[in-house]
N, C-alpha and C positions, 0 to 999 in steps of 0.2 A: 695718315696725315690729312689734315683739313685745312685748305688754303683758300684765301680770298683776295680779290682785287676790288677795291672800292674806288671809283672815279667820281670826283666831285667837281662839277662845273660851278665855280663861284660867281656870284653876282659881281659885276665889275667893281674893282677897288676893295674887295673884301678878303682877298687871299691872305694878306698879312694878319688880319684879325683872327682868322681861323688858325693860322700857324702860331699865333701867340699863345694859344692854349694846347697845341698839339704835343709839345714836349712833356707836359704834365700828364696828359693822357697816355703817352707812350711809356713813360716811366712806370706808372701804375699798372698798365697792361702787361708790360714785360715781367713784372713781379708776380703775376698770377701763375698758379700751377697750370701746366699744360701749354703755356705760350712758348713757342719756339722762335718766333720772330714777329715784330710789329714795327714797321717802318713807314715813313711818309716821304713823298717826293713831289717836286714841282715839275710840271710838264714843260719841256723845252720848246714845244711847238705852240703852246697856248698858256700864256702867263696867268690865266684865270682858272687853270685846271690843277687840281691836286689828286694824287694817286696814293692810296694807302694799301699796303700789302701786309696781310696777316697770315701767319702759319701757326696752327694748333696741332697738338698730338691727336685730337679726335673731336668729334662734334660735341661731346659732353663738356670738354674744356671750353669750347667756344660758347656753349649755352651758359656756362658758369660766368664767363666774361660778360655776356649780354645782360645778366642779372645784377651786375655790380653797379652801385650808385655812381661811381666815377664814369662808367661807360654811358649810363643814361644821361648824366649831366653833360658830357661832351657831345653826345648826339643832339640833345636839345639845344645846346649852344650853337653848333655849326649848321643845323638845319635851317635856321633863319637866313643864312647866307648862300643857299644853293639856288642855282637856276635848274640844275639837273643832278641826279645821282644815279650811278649804275653800280650794282653789287653783283659780282660774278664769283661763283665757286669754281675753282680750277683744280685739275689733277695733273700730275706729271705724265706727259705723253710717253707711250711705250711702243 
């Protein structure tokens, strides 16, 4: 399994702008082969923070996702509204 947490600190007042396009990206991503989960959350401690959690069967499935035009379009769209972005690859603790 290949799992990520992406934390986006939005420029003040831009969270809803990003979220307006997130369901479209979520639907397209969930339809991709190898996508086990793709969800987005708002942070309860910081209204300008979004958290995306992705789970893929393997790195090849994620690589395929990153090559899709809808992925490139969504990234280009939301990048203009970041003050910070953290991308973390995580594994289940054992």
